[in-house]
MARVEX-262566 format. One record per residue: x, y, z of N, C-alpha, C in turn. Coordinates in steps of 0.001 Angstrom, whole numbers, m for minus. Atoms other than C-alpha are relative to their C-alpha. Layout:
       npx       npy       npz      capx      capy      capz       cpx       cpy       cpz
         X         Y         Z         X         Y         Z         X         Y         Z
...
END
This chain:
       npx       npy       npz      capx      capy      capz       cpx       cpy       cpz
     m1521        14      m129     29983     m5150     m1679       394       456      1308
      m350      m422     m1256     31707     m4993      1459      1444       658       m78
     m1248      m824       m28     34709     m2548      1872       397       166      1356
      m511      m579     m1154     36804     m2163      4663      1281       926       m50
     m1186      m981        13     39355       585      5420       868       m11      1001
      m797        m2     m1295     42417       199      7486       878      1280      m442
      m567     m1362       219     43913      3690      7838      1271        m3      1069
     m1255      m108      m720     47521      3727      9043       666      1104      m339
      m592     m1409       203     48921      7316      9522      1114       194       572
     m1402       179      m767     52604      7535     10270       579      1400      m395
      m907     m1258       373     54838     10689     10376      1491      m652       257
     m1337       550      m162     58449      9765      9635       868      1372      m104
      m917     m1139       m15     60834     12448     10659      1368      m381      m142
     m1140       436       318     64136     11670      9115       655      1524      m132
      m730     m1191         5     66542     13972      9990       387       678     m1558
       610      m487      1178     48858     44952     m7123       277      m556     m1301
      m496      1003       966     49005     42222     m9792        76       465     m1430
         7      m478      1419     50148     42840    m13249      m523     m1196      m854
       284      1133       880     49222     40725    m16237      1092      m973      m195
      m947      1011        21     50985     37421    m16250       708      m200     m1009
      m948         1      1182     53853     36824    m18321      m346     m1096     m1165
       372      1070       948     53091     34914    m21545      1175      m574      m798
     m1160       790       620     56732     33838    m22381        76     m1446       630
       m35      1329      m396     56681     30192    m22164       925      m951      m884
      m805      1167       932     58505     26873    m23331      1240       389      m487
     m1276      m171       548     61768     28475    m24023      1127        20      1090
      m771       m49     m1150     63441     28001    m20694      m283     m1375       963
       120      1165      m977     64083     25137    m18157      m251       591      1367
       297      m622     m1377     63651     27711    m15320      m992      1024        87
      1097      m985         8     60987     30139    m14272       430       961      1236
      m361      m980      m975     61286     33320    m12119     m1454       371       636
      1228      m409      m855     58627     33884     m9436       221      1416       652
      m204     m1290      m455     58033     37511     m8767     m1123       497       870
       928      m545      m958     56160     39037     m5848       387      1072       873
      m315     m1066      m833     56037     41698     m3340     m1051      m125      1268
      1114       m32     m1224     54320     42271       190      m383      1400       266
       476     m1517      m252     52294     45346      1198      1036       577      1065
      m834      m678     m1109     54291     47882      3285      m766        48      1194
       856        45     m1267     51362     47838      5579     m1349      m684      m539
      1402       527       193     47923     45997      5751     m1010       646       754
      1098      m625      m659     44615     47162      6807      m634     m1104       921
       544      1037      m827     43490     45240      9997     m1532      m228      m392
      1370       398       560     40107     43429      9018     m1047       752       818
      1243      m405      m588     36974     45316      9784        78      1473       898
      m341     m1232      m840     38846     48287     11616       592      1078      m842
      m532     m1285       677     40543     50281      8938      1354       349       484
     m1136      m579      m680     43688     50530     11055      1217      m459      m776
     m1197       382       753     47128     50394      9274       684     m1011       958
      m749       923      m830     49112     47365     10503      1221      m417      m630
     m1283       254       821     52710     46851      9612       258     m1619       110
      m479      1377      m159     54299     43379      9031       739      m173      1187
      m689       403     m1251     55372     41931     12235       m38     m1361       243
     m1333      m651       328     57918     40638     12274       248      m116     m1403
      m440      m266      1411     59457     41658      9108       721     m1311      m384
      m614      1268       614     60527     38658      6909      1530       337      m188
     m1436      m163       220     64372     38146      6588       396      m854     m1164
      m312       995      1119     64420     35196      3977     m1094      m623      m553
      1005       756       729     62628     33610      1368       602     m1458      m112
      m538      1265       122     62735     29828      1455      m942      m789     m1056
       526       604       940     61857     27633     m1510       407     m1611       243
      m502      1365       m87     61817     23798     m1309      m757      m836     m1041
       662       914       980     61114     21278     m4089       808     m1307       m96
      m532      1265         2     61923     17690     m4896       402      m111     m1556
      m652       324      1382     64311     16838     m7852      m708     m1282      m440
       586      1398       581     63219     14085    m10348       532     m1119       631
      m606      1164      m515     65689     11911     m8648      m586      m414      1470
       530       191     m1301     63787     12260     m5337       685       924      1014
      m626      m764      m986     66287     14460     m3582      m911      1279       222
       584     m1365      m507     64779     17450     m1619       958      1053        80
      m939     m1082       177     66296     20720     m2535      m505      1265       923
       439     m1222      m703     66125     23881      m238       888      1105      m568
      m728     m1264       449     67057     27293     m1507      m479      1129       950
       288     m1082      m853     67273     30269       732       725      1340      m600
      m559     m1278       470     67770     33973      m268      m617      1152       824
       336     m1251      m795     67464     37356      1434     m1390       616      m477
      1315      m611       463     63888     39011      1480       303      1484      m128
       m64     m1407       308     63615     42441       125     m1262       843       282
      1094      m563      m337     61146     44972      1215      m737       610     m1391
       675      m321      1208     60438     45648     m2506      m369     m1143      m609
       286       883       763     59967     43450     m5263      1013     m1226       248
      m963      1240      m185     61410     39749     m4923      m243      m982     m1139
       m54       915      1278     62492     37260     m7734       504     m1133       624
      m618      1332      m503     62943     33606     m6840        18      m882     m1341
      m226       856      1099     64367     31448     m9830       107     m1305       440
       m44      1418      m358     63670     27586     m9699        m2      m625     m1370
       142       806      1349     63603     24889    m12350     m1571      m195      m104
      1274       449       256     60461     23989    m14133      m254     m1378       318
       225      1373      m158     58776     20723    m13656       m19      m608      1350
       m43       472     m1523     58658     20776     m9871     m1277       620       935
      1052      m714      m979     56073     21503     m7102       807       709      1101
      m938      m936      m733     57651     24350     m5166      m949       399      1190
       713      m524     m1408     56855     25260     m1450       726      1211       360
      m640     m1248      m313     57560     28793      m903      m458       572      1431
       392      m616     m1257     57645     30513      2498       890      1186       369
      m756     m1167      m546     58821     33578      4300       518      m364      1621
      m562       360     m1398     60991     33160      7507       602      1360       517
      m599      m984      m801     62259     35533     10262      1088      m426       917
     m1094       439      m989     65348     35446     12368       646      1384       609
      m609     m1346      m831     66495     38141     15016      1234      m309       614
     m1203       118      m742     69699     38843     16440      m252       238      1560
        77      m395     m1461     69876     38550     20326      1178       398       648
     m1303      m382      m356     72287     40508     21929       236      m344      1632
      m456       327     m1546     74253     39499     25287       951      1035       310
     m1219      m907      m580     77067     41197     27229      1038       m43      m854
     m1241       205       844     79615     39750     25039      m188      m131     m1413
       265       198      1554     78050     38948     21632     m1467       m46      m369
      1551        58       542     74953     38800     19377       123     m1561      m578
       361      1272       638     73541     35325     18593     m1195       m18      m769
      1287        25       870     70825     34305     16150      m944      m773       632
      1033       838      m670     67550     33150     17517      m588     m1151     m1011
       737      1049       818     65483     30197     16145      m567       649     m1163
       448      m258      1186     64543     30520     12486     m1706      m309       139
      1292       256      m164     60619     31075     12432      m520       193     m1309
       802        34      1223     58447     30335      9504     m1403       832        91
      1060     m1007        m7     55971     33296      8876     m1194      m493      m659
      1167       405       798     53868     31576      6347       329      m495     m1452
      m127       421      1311     53590     29978      2950      m566       917     m1022
       573      m866       917     52946     31569      m365      m770      m888      m981
       925       794       940     49978     30421     m2468      m805       889      m770
       939      m567       895     47343     31405     m4853     m1355      m138       658
      1258        91      m700     43973     32110     m3363     m1034      m438     m1043
       852       190      1015     42098     31846     m6685      m265     m1545      m151
       169      1337       147     42744     28086     m6855       231      m805      1264
      m339       603     m1413     43236     27345     m3048      1236      m623       m50
     m1288       836      m148     46916     26496     m3685       637       615      1097
      m897      m179      m942     49196     26282      m827      1390       m10      m354
     m1278        14       669     52175     25574     m3012      m224       375     m1560
       m26      m456      1498     53118     26232     m6780       358     m1141      m752
      m179       816       937     52766     23474     m9160       623       464     m1319
      m507      m687      1173     55166     24320    m12103       315      m995      m929
       m50       958      1002     54740     22346    m15267      1214       387      m735
     m1142      m322       975     57519     22087    m17820      m361      1159      m968
       476     m1049      1039     55301     24336    m20133      m364      1377       896
       351     m1175      m713     55015     26983    m17325       609      1188      m523
      m471     m1155       538     55686     30661    m18034      1270        84       586
     m1482      m210      m549     59342     31822    m17768        45       927      1113
       145      m828      m958     58066     34521    m15619     m1440      m107       585
      1286       292      m451     55401     33955    m13107      m244      1283      1113
       173     m1186      m746     54087     37297    m11674     m1148       m70       945
       981       230      m976     52283     36777     m8580      m808      1345       549
       327     m1339      m529     51929     40563     m7729        29       171      1394
      m146      m174     m1446     51474     41852     m4273      m990      m891       759
       771      1062      m553     50412     39176     m1923      m885       592      1164
       702      m271     m1246     47793     39502       743       222      m912      1117
      m334       963     m1264     48120     38060      4299     m1498      m601       131
      1237       695      m111     45357     35364      4536       304     m1290      1017
       m89      1234      m877     45018     33010      7520      1484      m238       367
     m1385        95      m404     48671     33603      8583       956      m457     m1056
      m852       185      1146     49859     32865      5062      m207      1045     m1017
       m69     m1093      1001     50501     34879      1919      m568      m461     m1249
       866       450      1175     48237     34652     m1037       m20      1046     m1230
        87      m722      1064     48296     35895     m4546     m1442      m158      m614
      1472       m70       451     45080     36890     m6135       m46       244     m1648
      m114      m146      1523     45992     36456     m9813     m1270      m762      m381
      1377       723       251     42920     35352    m11742       316     m1497      m488
        73      1465       460     42082     31849    m13048       847       m47     m1166
      m637       101      1204     43289     32499    m16487      1301       209        88
     m1346      m219      m157     46586     33925    m15333       654     m1196       775
      m541      1184      m697     47084     30919    m13011       337     m1101     m1002
      m437      1085      1082     46837     28433    m15940      1132       371      m882
     m1107      m240       877     49205     30424    m18091      1275        45       813
     m1113        53      m834     51592     30749    m15252       576     m1218       208
      m555      1375      m499     51765     27222    m14039        66     m1116     m1146
      m152      1040       958     51191     25289    m17176     m1135     m1203       191
       976      1120      m303     48116     23226    m15943     m1374       676      m210
      1383      m460       270     44428     23569    m16783      m547       281      1342
       550      m386     m1268     42006     25000    m14274      m442     m1114       968
       615      1278      m923     40410     21632    m13114      1213      m594       617
     m1178       733      m641     43873     20174    m12486       542       836      1159
      m501      m850     m1138     44972     23095    m10366     m1056        57      1181
      1047       149     m1086     41653     22943     m8500        34     m1198       756
      m137      1395      m631     42055     19237     m7834      1326        31       959
     m1290      m105      m888     45691     19922     m6572      m301       794      1370
       296      m788     m1300     44436     22667     m4220      m716      m464      1025
       731       658     m1138     42280     20311     m2375       842      m846       940
      m645       956      m709     45071     18364     m1113      1266       389       435
     m1448      m232       m39     48309     20213     m1161       489       718      1364
      m356      m601     m1209     48226     21575      2440      1334      m836       660
     m1033       660      m634     50591     18689      3404      1399       514      m361
     m1077      m425       461     53363     20206      1444       783      1274      1000
      m556     m1024      m877     53786     23023      4006       963      m467      1121
      m796       611     m1089     55507     20589      6410      1513       358      m275
     m1171       m93       460     58532     21127      4414       650      1482       407
      m435     m1269      m420     58797     24814      5550       385       149      1465
      m729        79     m1143     60017     23702      8936      1504       m47       m38
     m1337      m105       340     63453     24713      8381      1097       m57      1115
      m820       m33     m1199     64909     24717     11933      m660      m567      1020
       795       719     m1107     63288     22094     13927       744      m110      1308
      m566        46     m1362     66007     21924     16605       228      1299       549
       m48     m1351      m518     65618     25708     16900      1233       536       481
     m1431      m536      m224     69473     26441     16975       405      1092      m717
      m285     m1278       782     69343     29438     14544       748      m420     m1354
      m669       439      1183     70814     27330     11681     m1064      m602      m921
       885       976       800     68800     26013      8660       468     m1402      m124
      m644      1714      m134     68868     22207      8942       702      m294     m1154
      m728       354       926     69941     21846      5562      1483       294       m10
     m1323      m385       137     73061     23707      6129       887      m668      1121
      m756       845      m933     74098     21428      9094      m222     m1575      m392
       179      1239       520     73108     18409      7023     m1088      m910      1053
      1086       554      m960     70109     17765      9396     m1104      m513      m776
       937       392       869     68037     15698      7143     m1378      m716       573
      1133       594      m775     64459     14850      7797     m1153         0     m1296
      1233      m195       867     61089     14179      6049     m1256      m480       801
      1117       286      m711     57526     13881      7339      m938      m745      m996
       878       738       944     55253     11336      5836     m1269      m688       764
      1118       776      m372     51838      9736      6285       m64     m1243      m662
       191      1065       697     51080      6220      5473     m1621      m380       321
      1579       293       m53     47343      5504      4600      m305     m1321      m836
       259      1084       492     46280      2005      4009     m1329      m601      m204
      1460       481       m45     43023       636      2688         4     m1582      m419
       129      1567       189     41926     m3106      2713     m1403      m146      m667
      1266       342       631     39234     m4259       357      m183     m1613       150
       236      1488       m80     37654     m7687      1276     m1479       m53      m750
      1173        23       792     35324     m8323     m1597       194      m936     m1168
       163       824      1337     34359    m10746     m4539      m758       588      m908
      1315      m384       768     31796     m8635     m5925       323       851     m1205
      m302      m705      1105     33845     m6549     m8465      1034      m906      m888
     m1137       689       838     35815     m8127    m11494       493       783      m909
      m882      m759       857     38110     m7123    m14189      m963       928      m782
       778      m736       989     35198     m5965    m16184     m1035       976       584
       910      m729      m512     33294     m4090    m13854       416      1220      1042
      m654     m1141      m688     35605     m1339    m12431      m852      1279      m313
       608     m1330       312     33658      1333    m14154     m1102       444       909
      1289      m145      m690     30532       810    m11919       444        72      1485
      m203       144     m1420     32692       707     m8612      m274      1278       719
       552     m1299      m914     31365      3117     m5800       752      m326      1408
      m660        99     m1132     33654      3683     m2920      m876       435      1300
       802      m442     m1145     31879      3656       621       977       743      1020
     m1017     m1141      m535     33493      7000      1882      m234       127      1492
       270      m335     m1497     31923      6757      5447       408     m1214       892
      m365      1130      m860     33270      3557      6672      1691       m17       442
     m1445       m49      m374     36517      3667      8673       212      m774      1256
      m432       615     m1170     38353      1665     11227      1411      m110       m62
     m1295       332        89     41937       967     12287       838       845      1004
      m979      m790      m941     44923      2594     13977       802      1005      m742
      m802     m1293       385     46966      5783     13595      1330        18       671
     m1388         2      m753     50704      5966     14239       689      1334      m480
      m982      m847       425     53132      8787     14372      1506      m664       147
     m1388       495      m144     56778      7655     13495       924      1041      m266
      m982     m1103       222     59469     10041     13871      1389      m821      m333
     m1124       642        15     62913      8897     12526      1221      1121      m229
     m1178     m1005      m108     66264     10663     12976      1167      m720      m691
     m1215       519       588     69447     10120     10949      1193       138       966
     m1402       m54      m817     72415      9191     13244      m233       178      1470
       319      m322     m1334     70524      9737     16415        86     m1306       858
      m188       972     m1003     71355      7469     19327     m1330      m248       737
      1314       305      m692     68075      5640     20600        97       263      1461
        50      m348     m1451     66847      6902     23841      m827     m1032       760
       892       856      m537     65020      4934     26384     m1432       556      m225
      1323      m535       300     61289      5071     25632      m601       863      1041
       553      m782     m1259     60477      6529     29131       427      1524      m118
      m612     m1272       191     62482      9504     28085      m468       913     m1305
       338      m482      1319     60603     10242     24781     m1625       270       301
      1390      m376        82     57207     11920     24348      m364       895     m1206
       579      m851      1074     54979     13611     21760     m1024       945       420
      1067      m916      m338     53170     16790     22575      m758       242     m1097
      1004      m276      1147     50016     17260     20463      m479      1347        23
       387     m1369       m32     48791     20558     19299      m902       481      1207
       619      m372     m1197     47438     22419     22357     m1553       409      m238
      1264      m499       453     44321     23610     20472      m902     m1091      m460
       800      1031       464     43193     20122     19628      m307      m793      1253
       611       661      m969     40784     18332     21833      m332     m1509      m358
        m5      1440       449     41236     14584     21414       m85      m915      1405
        m5       967     m1323     40399     11703     24001       266     m1399      m389
      m315      1585       345     41287      8071     24414     m1173      m697       129
      1090       884       m39     39176      5151     24689      m797       266      1180
       632      m216     m1320     38247      6179     28218      m540      1409       143
       510     m1342        25     37184      9697     27367       975      1031       675
     m1070      m829      m699     40305     11135     28898       649       908     m1090
      m830      m879      1008     41770     14164     27125      1563      m211       m58
     m1505       346       315     45267     13487     25629       716      1311      m319
      m869     m1077        86     47985     16206     25879      1288      m349      m661
     m1160       477       364     50852     14142     25040      m152     m1691      m138
      m129      1327       147     51629     10646     23835      1306      m596       515
     m1244       299      m630     54286      8785     25797       360     m1514      m407
      m447      1473       263     56276      5359     25638        26      m359     m1377
        57       516      1368     56830      5013     21970       751     m1222      m262
      m673      1227       426     57971      1865     20343      1316       484      m757
     m1103      m493       533     61620      2333     19300       688     m1276      m752
      m696      1028       913     63385       351     16469       908       570      m926
      m915      m600      1136     66025       778     13846      m863      m323     m1278
       680        63      1228     64739      1280     10277       959       447      m987
      m901      m255      1069     66609      1103      7128      m784       652     m1216
       797      m694       752     65330      3756      4903       778       616     m1128
      m892      m538      1112     66538      6124      2094      1359       508       634
     m1242      m255      m646     69059      7384      4620       248     m1034      1166
      m230      1091      m948     70815      4707      6742       224       579      1411
      m367      m429     m1231     71411      4891     10412     m1212       641       661
      1136      m771      m392     67806      5969     11214      m691      m590      1370
       753       528     m1310     66238      5670     14761     m1395       520      m204
      1399      m523       472     62511      5624     14372      m736      m153      1393
       851       m73     m1189     60045      6459     17236     m1585        28      m534
      1369       270       538     56470      5302     16776     m1121       176      1177
      1048      m511      m997     53468      6808     18745     m1301      m565      m651
      1302       450       381     50145      5038     18633     m1052       846       286
      1233      m942      m386     46999      7044     18293     m1364      m741      m343
      1053       692       227     44606      4219     17970     m1174       257      1188
       998      m110      m933     41169      4655     19511      m495      1595       531
       207     m1462      m432     41349      8495     19691     m1198       524      m569
      1299      m688       460     38232     10750     19218       313      1395       m84
       393       854      1241     37920     12110     16780      1269      m479      m674
     m1056       961       622     39899      9813     14571       863       925      m995
      m681      m799      1023     42766     11179     12444      1231       814       720
     m1192      m920      m507     45923     13391     13126      m426      1390       228
       482     m1425       m89     44945     16740     14498       992       950      m830
      m785      m954       645     46082     19769     12524       776       931       994
      m549      m864      m804     48559     21974     14226      1609      m185       284
     m1435        21      m352     52094     22151     15986       233     m1117       907
      m297      1267      m768     53744     19082     17359      1689       330       499
     m1392       m15      m611     56956     18834     19778       186     m1518       274
      m477      1208      m449     58866     15674     20036      1109       147      1101
      m880      m193     m1089     60723     15555     23373       906     m1304       149
      m935      1207      m194     63849     13233     23698       850       455      1231
      m819      m464     m1103     65379     13632     27159      m254      1575       147
        26     m1451        45     66205     17367     27328       m44       659     m1202
        83      m707      1418     66073     17973     23668     m1316       m58      m568
      1249      m109       589     62985     19100     21803       196       193     m1501
       m17      m221      1420     62198     19127     18013     m1443       420      m408
      1342      m611       237     59481     21374     16760      m441      m121     m1422
       552       m10      1328     57121     20901     13847     m1352       794        50
      1093      m878       118     54796     23587     12972      m853       m99     m1145
       971      m162      1108     51563     23859     10686       102     m1435      m576
        81      1468       553     51380     19888     10266     m1369      m370      m415
      1412       419       470     48537     18735      8120       218     m1274      m936
       126      1216       760     47810     15284      6588     m1324      m139      m574
      1277       522       467     45084     13894      4340      m511      m775      1143
       503       856      m999     42656     12199      6697     m1272      m553      m360
      1243       743       443     40249      9675      5191     m1076      m156       998
       903        83      m945     38674      9464      8529     m1059      1087       m67
       802     m1064         2     37152     12874      7853      m560       167     m1366
       548      m106      1465     36835     13186      3986      1073      m469      m832
     m1030       526      1061     38473     11979       800       218       934     m1056
      m296     m1067      1178     38583     15376     m1133      1294       m27      m334
     m1194      m155       501     41308     15509     m3362       919     m1316        26
      m823      1271       160     42417     11888     m2871      m138      m874     m1188
         5       718      1263     43397      9926     m5737       515     m1430       169
      m257      1280      m464     43204      6220     m5502      m353     m1055     m1135
       332       933      1129     43176      3066     m7895     m1055      m949       358
       929      1150       m31     40321       578     m8320       547     m1170      m801
      m721      1103       803     41678     m2725     m9505      m513     m1527       424
       327      1388      m175     41030     m6451     m9831       797      m761      m777
      m795       869       608     42670     m9473    m10988      m659     m1359      m196
       609      1195       194     41892    m12863    m12469      1176      m977       255
      m752      1115      m288     43247    m16334    m11592      m326     m1186      m813
       458      1123       616     43273    m19628    m13307      m404      m972       987
       539      1168      m880     42215    m23053    m11946      1046      m349       917
     m1299       291      m751     45837    m23331    m10412       221      1045      1023
      m167     m1090      m757     45314    m20127     m8556      1095      1013      m352
     m1058      m941       516     47995    m18320    m10687      m608      1325      m547
       606     m1244       589     47482    m14711    m11685       m70       113     m1365
       m74      m459      1382     46492    m13576    m15030       m69      1364      m229
       116     m1533       207     45132    m10172    m15965      m227       823      1232
       258     m1057     m1017     45282     m7231    m13622      m345      1156      m634
       652     m1272       294     43296     m4097    m14340      m192       943       858
       146      m980      m956     43320      m806    m12839      m797      1124      m671
       603     m1372       375     41492      2512    m13094       176      1039      1229
      m208     m1043     m1066     42571      5704    m11139     m1398       970       112
      1078      m917      m325     39797      7811     m9397       470      1104       799
      m377     m1166      m963     39792     11053     m7589     m1359       382       473
      1163      m444      m615     37185     12416     m5186       m10      1478       m16
       343     m1439       123     35829     15824     m5806     m1405       527       348
      1432      m395      m456     33025     17458     m3968      m903     m1226       310
       397      1238      m461     32289     14036     m2568      m631      m783     m1271
       488       839      1318     31768     12586     m6195      1391      m657      m361
     m1164       874       438     34016      9833     m7498        59       162     m1643
      m146       m40      1449     35322     10650    m11046      1327      m485      m409
     m1261       510       679     38103      9366    m13355      1086       938       107
     m1186      m842        51     41548     10875    m12804       537       153     m1360
      m566      m468      1216     43069     12662    m15606      1541      m317        m6
     m1578       144       293     46688     12142    m16974       725      1089       743
      m704     m1096      m465     47563     15619    m15659        10       m20      1577
        25       194     m1557     46326     14820    m12039       888     m1059       321
      m847      1014      m413     48280     11654    m12190      1375       521        68
     m1344      m631      m135     51400     13672    m13058       259       793      1252
      m261      m822     m1233     50902     16009    m10107        16      m830      1315
       185       653     m1185     49789     13497     m7524       779     m1420       108
      m690      1323      m168     51466     10200     m8207      1328      m265      m267
     m1289       247       195     54944      9050     m7759       375     m1532       402
      m679      1300      m260     56615      5556     m7758     m1267      m904       198
      1029      1068      m227     53386      3405     m8389       482     m1411      m142
      m558      1484        88     54129      m414     m7899     m1217      m858       316
       835       962       m99     52068     m3364     m8174       682     m1224       772
      m527      1289      m918     52797     m6352     m5637      m971     m1179      m138
       793      1148      m126     51686     m9788     m5979        50      m860      1380
      m260       459     m1156     50915    m11569     m2841      m237       938      1181
       196      m971     m1067     49964    m10016       589       620      m410      1468
      m653       516     m1161     51876    m12121      3172      1414      m476      m253
     m1388       231       118     55504    m13083      3809       610      1023     m1101
      m913      m963       891     58055    m11508      1033     m1106       398     m1126
       749      m566       985     56176     m9428     m1379       897       426     m1182
      m728      m338      1378     57594     m9519     m4990      m986       504      m801
      1148      m629       934     55994     m7576     m7551       552       542     m1451
      m435      m481      1290     56103     m5611    m10820       703      1310       199
      m849     m1342      m443     58915     m3085     m9893       471       569     m1240
      m405      m608      1288     59741     m2461    m13586      m590      m494     m1091
       515       491      1218     58512     m2593    m16986     m1645       158        25
      1415      m421         6     55006     m1282    m16061      m230      1430       131
       414     m1450       m93     53477      2116    m16437     m1401       m37       768
      1197       180     m1012     51049      1945    m13519      m435      1550       113
       330     m1371      m137     50999      5758    m13579      m746       659     m1007
      1031      m461      1168     48292      6169    m16248     m1404      m128       541
      1424       196      m490     44709      6550    m15762      m694     m1275       119
       799      1261       m95     43667      3137    m16579       959      m859      m926
      m846       966       849     45259      m115    m18012      m217     m1399       509
       145      1539      m345     45563     m3949    m18031      1321      m524      m411
     m1147       642       285     48469     m6100    m17812       m20     m1440       277
       m98      1602      m197     49170     m9926    m18064      1221      m226       952
     m1023       120      m837     51186    m10818    m15039       252     m1719       240
       m11      1300       m75     51267    m14631    m15782      1564      m526       292
     m1365       232      m165     55074    m14511    m15936       685       169      1461
      m392      m424     m1327     55361    m13230    m12428      m343      m980      1072
       499       730     m1138     53727    m16065    m10611       931      m756       753
     m1202       806      m661     56919    m17848     m9829       626       800      1077
      m654      m694     m1046     57965    m14969     m7671      m706       134      1226
       639       m83     m1133     55314    m15473     m5113       567      m987      1090
      m546       783     m1039     56426    m16668     m1768      m919     m1208       463
       852      1298      m240     55134    m20025      m357     m1239       265       927
       980      m127      m902     52896    m18652      2250      m889      1378      m378
      1026      m956       603     51180    m16035       m10     m1356      m354       m90
      1470       499        40     47447    m15994        49      m627       565     m1301
       626      m361      1275     47244    m14847     m3549      m720      1420       m65
       699     m1397       m14     46154    m11349     m2804       898       956      m820
      m667      m952       864     47271     m8220     m4640        62      1326       728
       161     m1313      m403     48309     m4709     m3540       654      1008     m1005
      m837     m1098      1005     49253     m1447     m5391        77      1182      1132
      m276     m1198      m820     50821      1419     m3684       765      1139      m627
      m740     m1083       543     52194      4840     m4477       215      1085       984
      m396     m1157      m842     53674      7941     m2989      m555      1014      m583
       418     m1109       522     51982     11119     m3534      1226      1097        77
     m1038      m964       301     53953     14311     m4347       685       583      1185
      m407      m533     m1144     54331     15317      m780       735     m1343       825
      m649      1067      m519     55905     11779        31      m933      m683       863
       835       766      m876     52900     10285      1818      m293     m1339      m786
        87      1241       537     52496      6591      1172     m1405      m460        16
      1463       452       198     49093      5159        m9       294     m1597      m369
      m127      1313       261     48685      1401       m94     m1542      m645      m117
      1370       700       303     45595      m474     m1582         9     m1522      m150
        79      1540       135     44852     m4131      m979     m1313      m624      m420
      1156       899       318     42485     m6804     m2308       527     m1271       542
      m178      1263      m507     42574     m9839      m138      m554     m1203      m750
       811      1165       786     39792    m11942     m1607       m82        99     m1443
        37      m134      1288     40381    m12485     m5317     m1307      m185      m665
      1361       358       706     37324    m12323     m7644       118     m1340      m656
       310      1358       745     36290    m15649     m8964      m377        19     m1396
END
């Protein structure tokens, strides 16, 4: 079996623990309670170390069922803190700091700095996935400072009671949820105002596309499918989009890559920035978007480096810190993907389409569970045809279940004339990254 992977990675920038509460199922909201130590002990030295800088705000970001991104900000207290949010969301919590800068005439606010995210070290969680059956009170206890972030050390049993997911599901989610921390960039133009307060809307997304060229698996052989996880080729792109921003000349735009990342081009020359992006308009969830696309094809090592990025547009700069995306060029841990095939009749019309969702854990491919599907997969769609206009099964199909079969005979008339009768399936993960899976050569 021959599998080929085309990986297109894009950033779209549009503007002391108590027993966990056992009160569950009788509220649509949950209260997250935590505190920070008044001082920490510096590792290996036993020297008291105060929190510096002191947090000023707690920020929590989550996505509504409608897809709208919500940001909630409240003042941080040096004692116990309580954050109340809806159940049934994935919440990204963080602490921010902002200081007043005094001048001869007035005081002005400095840029808002994110100090770190709040997670659970037991499950390697960078975010808090909160089920509808989560506890009414989630007691995280006193957080420790771990790798420049804040971590609760509640036990495995406490975490399952708190969040309403079993231990295996939380462990799977913890393999991949670092991408959510991008939403804690709350002041990317560094003007001292939370972006959401000035209607400065943005999102950061990856696009990962897989191409399968094979006739070796059929509708009845999906259970035996094995993915070749060491085969990679293709291009990588950063796409930054701004709502209402006037396009600039490409010569005035550049992307500074993380200074601690050593990547080289095809000639072995180290890259510090990417220049001369492609510029075009893009009609997305928010109209009036200007899109800047930076090509990363041929870099070594492949993939988007983890770290801090700066987009420079003329004299203006936009800063994104702690950017991480899944990178199939390195590993597939935590990635969830569908294996699928389809049948055609003698007139090349589609018949049955069958799929089965898989997930990679510790380099092993296993069947995905319905709970993992609930946490990972949003807006799954099947499209018939791979060229020209792509019409598909946008409604009337529950593709977001671990496995299934559907007869698509009635949809054959929707194919464009230049279609090569391929099929693709796509979905967005909970962090809005887009995954697309293509089969070009249909099984006979």
